[in-house]
C-alpha positions in Angstrom: 130.4 88.4 44.5 128.4 89.9 41.6 124.8 90.6 42.5 123.5 88.0 40.0 125.8 85.2 41.2 124.5 82.2 43.0 125.8 81.8 46.6 128.7 79.5 47.3 127.8 76.2 49.0 130.4 77.0 51.7 127.6 78.7 53.8 126.8 75.4 55.4 127.7 74.8 59.1 130.0 72.0 60.1 128.1 68.7 60.3 129.0 68.0 63.9 127.5 71.2 65.0 124.4 70.7 62.9 123.8 67.2 64.3 124.2 68.3 68.0 120.9 70.2 68.1 119.1 67.5 66.1 120.3 64.9 68.6 119.2 67.1 71.5 115.7 67.5 70.1 115.3 63.8 69.3 116.7 62.7 72.7 114.3 65.1 74.6 111.3 63.9 72.5 112.3 60.2 73.0 113.0 60.6 76.8 110.1 63.0 77.4 109.4 61.7 80.9 112.9 62.3 82.1 113.1 65.8 80.7 109.7 66.8 82.1 110.7 65.4 85.5 114.0 67.3 85.4 112.2 70.5 84.7 109.7 69.9 87.4 112.5 69.2 89.9 114.2 72.4 88.8 111.0 74.3 89.2 110.3 73.0 92.7 113.9 73.3 93.7 114.6 76.9 92.8 111.3 78.0 94.2 112.0 76.3 97.5 115.5 77.7 97.6 114.2 81.1 96.7 111.7 81.1 99.6 114.4 79.9 102.0 117.4 82.1 101.1 116.2 84.3 98.2 116.9 88.0 98.3 114.7 91.0 98.1 114.5 93.9 95.7 115.3 97.5 96.3 115.8 100.8 94.4 118.9 101.7 96.4 121.9 102.5 94.3 125.1 104.4 94.8 127.0 106.6 92.3 130.6 106.7 93.4 132.4 109.9 92.5 129.3 112.0 92.0 129.0 115.3 93.9 125.9 114.0 95.8 127.7 110.9 97.0 130.8 113.0 97.9 128.7 115.5 99.9 127.0 112.7 101.8 130.4 111.2 102.7 131.7 114.6 103.9 128.6 115.1 106.0 128.7 111.6 107.4 132.3 112.1 108.5 131.7 115.4 110.3 128.0 115.3 111.3 126.5 111.8 111.2 123.2 112.9 112.6 122.6 115.2 109.6 123.8 112.6 107.1 122.2 109.3 106.1 119.0 108.8 104.2 116.1 110.9 105.3 112.4 110.0 105.2 109.3 111.9 106.4 106.6 110.7 108.6 103.8 113.1 107.7 101.1 113.9 110.2 97.7 115.6 109.5 94.6 116.2 111.5 91.5 118.5 111.4 92.7 119.9 114.8 96.1 121.6 115.4 98.9 119.1 115.9 100.1 121.0 119.0 97.2 119.4 120.7 98.9 116.0 120.2 102.2 116.9 121.8 102.3 113.9 124.2 101.7 111.4 121.3 104.2 113.2 119.0 106.9 113.1 121.8 106.2 109.4 122.4 106.5 108.7 118.7 109.8 110.6 118.4 111.2 108.8 121.3 110.1 105.4 120.0 111.5 106.1 116.5 114.8 107.1 117.9 115.1 103.7 119.6 114.7 101.8 116.3 117.8 100.2 114.7 119.5 102.2 111.9 117.9 105.5 113.0 120.4 108.4 113.4 118.1 111.1 114.4 114.4 112.2 114.5 113.2 115.8 114.2 109.9 116.7 115.8 107.6 119.0 113.8 106.5 120.9 117.0 108.2 124.3 117.8 109.3 125.0 121.4 106.5 125.6 123.9 104.9 129.0 123.6 106.1 129.6 120.0 104.1 129.3 116.8 105.1 127.6 113.5 108.4 128.7 112.2 108.3 129.8 108.5 109.8 127.1 106.4 109.7 124.7 109.3 108.2 121.2 109.6 104.8 122.5 110.9 102.4 124.2 108.5 101.2 127.8 109.1 97.7 126.5 110.1 99.2 123.9 112.4 97.2 121.0 110.8 100.1 119.3 109.0 103.6 118.5 110.1 106.3 116.0 109.4 108.9 114.2 111.4 112.3 113.9 109.6 113.8 110.5 110.3 117.4 109.9 109.2 118.7 106.4 108.7 122.3 105.1 108.4 121.2 103.1 105.3 118.4 103.3 102.8 115.2 102.1 104.5 114.2 100.1 101.4 117.1 97.7 102.2 115.8 96.9 105.6 113.0 94.6 104.5 109.4 94.4 105.3 110.2 93.1 108.8 111.4 96.6 109.7 107.9 98.1 109.2 106.2 96.7 112.4 108.6 98.7 114.5 107.8 101.9 112.7 104.1 101.2 112.9 104.4 100.5 116.6 106.2 103.8 117.2 103.5 105.9 115.6 100.6 103.8 116.9 99.8 106.4 119.7 99.2 109.0 117.0 97.0 106.8 114.9 95.1 105.8 118.0 94.4 109.5 118.7 92.9 109.8 115.2 95.9 111.5 113.5 96.5 110.6 109.9 100.1 109.2 109.6 101.7 108.6 106.2 105.3 107.6 105.3 107.1 109.6 102.6 110.3 109.0 100.7 112.2 105.7 101.0 110.3 104.7 104.1 107.1 105.0 102.0 108.6 102.9 99.3 109.4 100.2 101.9 105.7 100.4 103.1 104.3 99.8 99.6 102.6 96.5 99.1 104.6 93.9 97.1 104.2 94.3 93.4 101.5 92.0 92.1 101.4 91.9 88.3 99.4 88.6 88.1 96.5 90.4 86.5 98.8 91.6 83.7 100.2 88.1 83.3 96.6 86.6 83.1 95.6 89.2 80.5 98.6 88.5 78.4 98.1 84.7 78.6 94.4 85.0 77.8 95.0 87.0 74.7 97.8 84.6 73.7 95.4 81.7 74.0 92.8 83.4 71.7 95.5 84.4 69.2 97.0 80.8 69.0 93.5 79.2 68.8 92.5 81.5 65.9 95.9 81.3 64.2 96.6 77.6 64.4 93.2 76.0 65.2 94.3 73.5 67.9 93.9 73.6 71.7 97.0 71.5 72.3 99.1 73.5 69.9 97.9 76.7 71.6 98.7 75.4 75.1 102.2 74.1 74.5 103.9 77.4 73.9 102.1 78.9 76.9 103.0 76.0 79.2 106.7 76.0 78.1 107.0 79.8 78.5 105.3 79.7 82.0 107.5 77.0 83.3 110.7 78.5 81.9 109.9 82.0 83.3 109.0 80.7 86.8 112.3 78.8 86.9 114.1 81.9 85.7 112.5 84.1 88.3 113.5 81.6 91.0 117.1 81.8 89.8 116.9 85.6 89.8 115.7 85.6 93.4 118.7 83.5 94.4 121.0 85.9 92.6 119.3 88.8 94.4 120.4 87.3 97.7 124.0 88.1 96.6 123.4 91.5 95.0 120.8 94.2 95.1 118.4 94.4 92.1 115.8 97.1 91.5 112.2 96.6 92.5 111.1 96.6 88.8 113.7 93.8 88.0 111.3 90.8 88.5 108.5 92.4 86.7 110.7 93.4 83.8 112.2 89.9 83.7 108.7 88.4 83.7 107.5 90.7 80.9 110.5 89.9 78.7 110.6 86.2 79.6 106.9 85.5 78.8 107.1 87.4 75.5 110.2 85.7 74.1 109.3 82.3 75.7 106.0 82.1 73.8 107.6 83.4 70.6 110.5 80.9 70.7 108.2 77.9 71.5 105.8 79.1 68.8 108.5 79.2 66.1 109.6 75.6 66.9 106.1 74.3 67.2 105.1 75.7 63.9 107.9 73.9 62.1 107.2 70.7 64.1 103.5 70.7 63.1 104.3 71.2 59.5 106.6 68.2 59.7 103.8 66.1 61.2 101.4 67.2 58.5 104.1 66.1 56.0 104.2 62.6 57.6 107.4 62.9 59.5 107.8 60.7 62.7 107.1 62.8 65.9 110.6 62.1 67.4 112.4 62.8 64.1 110.2 65.9 63.6 111.1 67.3 67.0 114.8 66.8 66.2 114.4 68.5 62.9 112.5 71.4 64.4 115.2 71.9 67.0 118.0 71.6 64.4 116.3 74.2 62.1 114.1 76.7 63.9 115.8 75.9 67.2 119.0 77.1 65.7 117.3 80.4 64.9 115.9 80.5 68.4 119.4 80.0 69.8 120.9 82.8 67.6 118.0 85.1 68.5 118.3 84.4 72.2 122.0 85.2 72.1 121.2 88.4 70.3 118.7 89.5 73.0 121.2 88.6 75.7 124.0 90.5 74.0 121.8 93.5 73.5 120.9 93.4 77.2 124.6 93.0 78.1 125.3 96.2 76.3 123.7 98.0 79.2 126.8 97.4 81.2 128.5 100.0 79.1 126.6 102.5 81.1 128.9 101.8 84.1 125.9 102.0 86.4 125.3 98.8 88.3 121.6 99.7 88.8 121.0 99.6 85.0 123.4 96.8 84.2 121.6 94.6 86.7 118.2 95.3 85.1 119.6 94.0 81.9 121.0 91.0 83.7 117.7 90.3 85.3 115.9 90.2 81.9 118.7 88.1 80.5 118.1 85.4 83.1 114.6 84.7 81.9 115.6 85.0 78.2 118.1 82.2 78.9 115.6 80.1 80.7 113.1 80.7 77.8 115.7 79.5 75.2 116.4 76.4 77.3 112.7 75.7 77.7 112.1 76.0 73.9 115.1 73.7 73.1 114.5 71.0 75.7 111.1 71.1 77.5 109.1 71.8 74.3 110.6 68.8 72.4 109.8 66.6 75.4 106.2 67.8 75.3 106.2 67.2 71.5 107.3 63.6 72.3 104.6 63.2 74.9 101.8 64.5 72.6 103.1 62.6 69.5 100.6 62.7 66.6 97.8 63.8 68.9 98.7 67.5 68.4 95.5 68.4 66.6 93.1 66.1 68.5 91.2 69.0 70.1 91.0 71.2 67.0 88.6 74.2 67.0 89.1 74.9 63.3 91.1 73.4 60.4 94.6 73.1 61.7 97.3 75.0 59.9 101.1 75.5 60.3 103.3 77.0 57.7 101.2 78.4 54.9 102.0 78.1 51.2 105.0 75.9 51.3 105.2 75.8 47.5 105.6 79.6 47.4 102.9 79.9 44.6 99.9 82.0 44.8 99.4 82.6 48.5 98.1 85.9 49.8 101.4 86.9 51.3 103.2 85.8 48.1 100.9 88.1 46.1 101.5 90.9 48.6 105.2 90.5 48.2 104.8 90.7 44.4 102.9 94.0 44.8 105.8 95.3 46.9 108.2 94.2 44.2 106.3 96.1 41.6 106.5 99.4 43.5 109.2 99.1 46.2 109.9 102.9 46.5 106.2 103.6 47.2 106.2 101.1 50.1 109.5 102.2 51.4 108.5 105.9 51.5 105.1 105.0 53.1 106.9 103.1 55.9 109.4 105.8 56.5 106.7 108.5 56.7 104.7 106.5 59.2 107.8 106.0 61.4 108.8 109.7 61.0 105.4 110.9 62.2 105.4 108.6 65.2 109.0 109.8 66.0 108.1 113.5 66.1 107.5 113.7 69.9 110.9 112.2 70.5 112.6 115.6 69.7 110.9 117.1 72.8 111.8 114.3 75.2 112.5 115.3 78.8 114.3 112.8 80.9 113.9 113.0 84.7 112.7 111.1 87.7 109.0 110.3 88.2 108.0 111.5 91.6 105.6 110.0 94.1 102.9 112.4 92.8 102.3 110.3 89.8 101.6 107.1 91.8 98.3 105.7 92.9 96.7 107.2 96.0 96.6 103.6 97.4 100.3 104.1 98.3 101.2 105.8 101.6 104.1 107.7 99.9 101.6 109.2 97.4 99.3 110.3 100.3 102.3 111.8 102.1 103.3 113.6 98.9 99.9 115.2 98.6 99.8 116.3 102.2 103.3 117.8 102.0 102.5 119.6 98.7 99.2 121.1 100.0 100.8 122.3 103.3 104.3 123.2 102.3 104.4 123.3 98.5 105.5 120.6 96.1 109.2 121.4 96.6 108.9 120.1 100.2 109.1 116.6 98.7 112.5 117.3 97.2 114.6 119.0 99.9 118.3 119.6 99.0 121.1 119.5 101.4 123.9 121.9 100.7 127.3 120.9 102.1 130.4 123.1 102.3 133.6 121.5 103.3 135.7 124.3 104.8 138.4 122.1 106.4 141.0 123.9 104.2 139.7 127.3 105.2 141.6 129.2 108.0 139.6 129.4 111.2 139.5 133.2 111.0 138.0 133.2 107.5 135.2 130.6 108.1 132.7 133.2 109.4 133.1 135.0 106.1 132.5 131.8 104.1 129.4 131.1 106.2 128.0 134.6 105.6 128.8 134.3 101.8 126.9 131.0 101.6 123.9 132.4 103.4 123.8 135.4 101.1 123.9 133.1 98.1 121.1 131.0 99.3 118.8 133.9 100.3 116.3 134.7 97.6 117.7 132.1 95.4 115.7 131.8 92.1 113.8 128.5 91.9 113.9 127.9 95.6 110.9 128.3 97.9 113.0 128.6 101.1 116.4 127.9 102.6 117.7 127.4 106.1 120.7 129.3 107.5 123.9 127.3 107.3 124.7 125.3 110.4 128.2 124.3 111.5 129.3 120.8 112.4 130.7 120.3 115.9 134.3 120.4 114.6 133.6 123.5 112.6 134.9 121.9 109.4 131.6 121.6 107.6 128.6 123.9 106.9 125.2 122.4 105.9 121.9 123.9 105.0 118.6 122.8 103.5 117.2 124.3 100.3 113.5 123.6 99.4 112.8 123.9 95.6 109.7 125.8 94.4 108.8 123.0 92.0 108.0 119.3 92.4 110.8 116.7 92.4 110.1 115.8 88.7 110.0 119.4 87.4 112.7 120.5 85.1 113.0 123.6 87.2 114.1 121.5 90.2 116.7 119.8 88.1 117.9 123.2 86.9 118.1 124.4 90.5 120.3 121.4 91.5 122.7 122.0 88.6 122.8 125.7 89.2 123.6 125.3 92.9 126.3 122.7 92.2 127.9 124.4 89.2 127.7 128.2 89.8 125.9 129.4 93.0 127.9 127.5 95.6 131.3 127.6 93.9 130.8 131.3 93.3 130.0 131.8 97.0 133.2 130.2 98.2 135.5 131.3 95.4 139.1 131.9 96.5 138.5 130.5 100.0 139.6 126.9 99.4 136.3 125.5 100.5 134.6 122.7 98.4 130.8 122.6 97.9 128.3 119.8 97.3 124.6 119.3 96.8 123.3 116.1 98.2 120.1 114.3 99.2 117.8 112.0 97.3 116.8 114.5 94.7 120.3 115.6 94.0 121.4 112.0 93.6 118.6 111.5 91.1 119.8 114.5 89.1 123.3 113.1 89.1 121.9 109.7 88.0 120.0 111.6 85.2 123.2 113.4 84.1 125.2 110.1 84.0 122.5 108.2 82.1 122.1 111.0 79.5 125.8 111.2 78.9 126.1 107.4 78.3 123.0 106.8 76.2 124.8 107.4 72.9 127.7 105.0 73.7 125.2 102.3 74.7 123.3 102.8 71.4 126.5 102.6 69.5 127.6 99.4 71.2 124.3 97.7 70.9 123.9 98.7 67.2 127.4 97.6 66.5 127.0 94.2 68.2 123.7 93.7 66.3 125.4 94.6 63.0 128.1 92.1 63.7 125.6 89.4 64.6 123.6 89.9 61.4 126.8 90.0 59.4 128.0 86.8 61.0 124.7 85.0 60.5 123.8 86.1 57.0 127.2 87.2 55.6 125.8 90.3 53.9 127.1 93.8 54.7 124.1 95.6 53.2 121.5 93.4 54.9 123.3 94.0 58.2 123.2 97.8 57.7 119.6 97.6 56.7 118.7 95.7 59.9 120.5 98.2 62.1 119.0 101.3 60.4 115.4 100.0 60.3 115.5 98.9 63.9 116.7 102.4 64.9 113.7 103.9 63.0 111.3 101.6 64.8 112.8 102.3 68.2 112.5 106.1 67.5 108.8 105.6 66.7 108.2 103.8 70.0 110.1 106.5 71.9 107.8 109.1 70.3 104.6 107.3 71.4 105.9 107.0 75.0 106.7 110.8 75.0 103.3 111.7 73.6 101.4 109.5 76.1 103.3 110.2 79.4 105.2 113.5 78.9 102.6 115.3 76.7 99.7 113.6 78.6 98.0 112.1 75.6 96.3 109.3 77.4 98.4 109.1 80.5 95.5 109.7 82.9 93.6 106.9 81.2 96.5 104.6 82.1 96.3 105.7 85.8 99.1 108.3 85.7 98.4 111.5 87.5 99.2 114.4 85.2 102.2 114.8 82.8 105.4 113.1 83.9 108.9 113.2 82.4 110.4 110.0 80.9 112.2 108.1 83.6 115.8 108.6 83.0 116.8 104.9 82.4 113.7 103.9 80.5 115.1 104.9 77.0 118.3 103.0 77.7 116.4 99.9 78.8 113.9 100.1 76.0 116.7 100.5 73.4 118.5 97.3 74.5 115.3 95.3 74.9 113.6 96.5 71.7 116.8 96.1 69.6 117.2 92.6 70.9 113.6 91.6 70.4 113.3 93.2 66.9 116.3 91.1 65.9 114.1 88.0 66.6 111.8 88.7 63.8 114.6 90.0 61.6 116.5 86.7 62.0 113.4 84.5 61.6 112.4 86.3 58.4 115.8 86.8 56.9 116.8 83.2 57.7 113.9 82.0 55.5 114.8 84.6 52.8 118.4 83.5 52.9 117.5 79.8 52.9 115.4 80.3 49.7 118.1 82.4 48.1 120.7 79.8 48.8 118.5 77.2 47.2 117.3 79.2 44.1 119.6 82.2 43.7 116.5 84.3 42.9 116.4 87.2 45.5 112.8 88.4 44.7 111.3 84.9 44.8 113.1 84.4 48.1 111.5 87.4 49.7 108.0 86.4 48.5 108.5 82.8 49.6 109.8 83.8 53.1 107.0 86.3 53.6 104.4 83.6 52.7 105.7 80.9 55.0 106.6 83.1 58.0 103.8 85.7 57.9 101.3 83.7 60.0 103.7 82.7 62.7 105.4 86.1 62.9 102.0 87.9 63.0 100.7 85.6 65.8 104.0 85.9 67.7 103.9 89.7 67.4 100.3 89.9 68.6 101.1 87.7 71.6 104.1 89.8 72.5 102.2 93.0 72.1 99.4 91.7 74.3 101.9 90.5 77.0 103.6 93.9 77.0 100.5 96.0 76.8 98.9 94.1 79.7 101.5 95.6 82.0 100.1 99.1 81.5 97.6 98.2 84.3 100.6 97.9 86.7 100.7 100.3 89.7 104.3 101.2 88.9 104.5 104.1 86.4 107.9 102.9 85.1 106.4 99.5 84.3 103.5 101.2 82.5 106.0 103.2 80.5 108.1 100.1 79.6 105.0 98.0 78.8 103.6 100.6 76.4 106.9 101.3 74.8 107.7 97.7 74.2 104.2 96.9 72.9 104.3 99.8 70.4 107.8 98.9 69.3 106.9 95.2 68.6 103.7 96.3 66.8 105.6 98.8 64.6 108.3 96.3 64.0 105.9 93.5 63.0 103.8 95.7 60.7 105.5 98.7 59.3 109.0 97.3 59.3 108.3 93.7 58.4 105.4 94.3 55.9 106.6 97.6 54.3 110.2 98.4 54.8 111.9 95.0 54.8 110.4 93.6 51.6 110.8 97.0 49.9 114.5 97.3 50.8 115.3 93.7 50.1 113.7 94.1 46.7 115.7 97.2 45.9 118.9 95.6 47.1 118.3 92.3 45.3 121.2 89.9 45.4 123.5 92.7 46.5 122.0 92.4 50.0 124.1 89.2 50.5 127.3 90.7 49.2 130.4 90.3 51.3 133.9 91.5 50.6 136.3 88.6 49.9 138.5 89.4 52.9 135.5 89.2 55.2 134.2 86.1 53.5 137.5 84.4 54.4 137.5 85.4 58.1 133.9 85.2 59.0 132.7 81.8 60.4 129.9 80.0 58.6 126.7 79.8 60.6 123.7 77.8 59.3 121.0 79.7 61.1 118.1 77.6 59.9 120.0 74.3 59.9 119.1 73.8 56.2 121.8 71.1 55.9 121.1 69.5 59.3 
């Protein structure tokens, strides 16, 4: 198709499909009582079912085939007491702990009787001996730790398991000894996440934005009510699914964050079209049907885009990450259903009373005639100098992206958490008494089953020499032999904290060179296992699969834009600009958390690496959300272009009628995401800030500078499609212009 040609009328969707959404909207508006009652029944039902049989959330994950998992399996088979998941019970007192020998012995005996406990190691040396260097009792005797090994991850045991642990250590606490839980046991002891303050802040800002932007209390309340009901229903469904499969502890918070953001946005887009219809004199029921048939179609496409982007996380092959995407997708689906059914019902209930409680002159879509509005004039200025606006936008994004090139992926240790948590207090006590590496012990496993019996002593000596004076290690224990003699195992304590790059390097060096070199030619196999080693394996896997996930998500998004708008260049433009905006948000996250530019102000102790799975999650979520604004803006550009054939006028018209609603929607979503930086969870802080920045950048730099500049430069060529593609691509009427 030549750039100057008018589009063919074949871009319309089949009439039956167009009328289905209109009939749905009109039916919901006409039978508003039935729809509202059904939603209330669903709300009460899923919440009741969730309380009765809903599951819990845990950060336990397995990585089959990794050396850490294989090492654990080998140790479990030959020395179960040394395998399993270990946690520390840290003790501290102003007096030497040897003075509390009866209480410690009583605690050890009681802990050993608890279900799922494989072994318990006391911190006290044999009578008459002092603290052993590198042992579980500090040199001054004031701090020690019991190592408790479980046959499963303690975080999976549920809060009901904690009273037994508390009862076991009660004699120590009664004697005045400070007792703190470290590792997975400490995570289990954390109070349940309570992000209600974040939700209240986000909703409060949303109310203000909607009141200022649209001038009506009822119009401000409907998107909030719709989003709230839909998200609560979605979270109830997620809780029921969690009873069948383990989801991460951040899953419900992430689902809430995404669900509220898109829920308000989707409802807002439909409500804006509905209010404009009412102002134009359309009957409320017919208006609701038209809003669902037009903007509702864009909501449906956008929701599918977000879900597809989140589904792209399954390419990682890591169930932990794939389930995080699935958790967020649940509330996205409920938000779409709420916007397409509950909101029209509320529209039918309110009728023409939408602006009864107005706080200012009510407005909906501005400048419907496309003549002379402020945004129209702005678009004309962009048209006059598109290259200036394009370069300015790219420079802004490039500057924000600079920190990305120094990104350090890793695992955020307990040392970055609030001191309100027992595992953070345990971390501090261990660091002060034994060094930061004591919070990241590594277990070295040597499977010498294939080594002749007369050569095993040589293997053991070689391994001990390799571990002695090991660079990056604070200490190591002599290798011990399993009862059957087939396995050697030892503990290596890193010199650095769990989140330090040096600790990651130590794990990789042990696994790749030190241990294989020590047993070379003997037939023995070596592994490094333990919580820290598993986290390093997780980091390696995530890092290796980040590029494929990006490729899959970008490819899917490209296909969606191509299907919806039937323009190759506009699809390429959407993919490239979204990549630039995501890079900018990554850069801000690195500067704040890794460089420490504002991290302490957000309640983060010191500089921390970027949690290994955060970039992957952010990419899928941000790419999906950014496509929302892309689709809503481009659908109006495309609609105007289909009607007039003038590409520049279409850009100006679309900017004018969507600027208010997109700006308000973006401000709301930014406030919802930014409110989560007050969370106690550092990963949630990181996600909240990154998502807030990405939406802000996308709604300002991308939508106001880059999109109009690029669309102006492309002109009608933006909608060009090769003839062979035009024949095979389905026709999707995104805005329902012919509905």
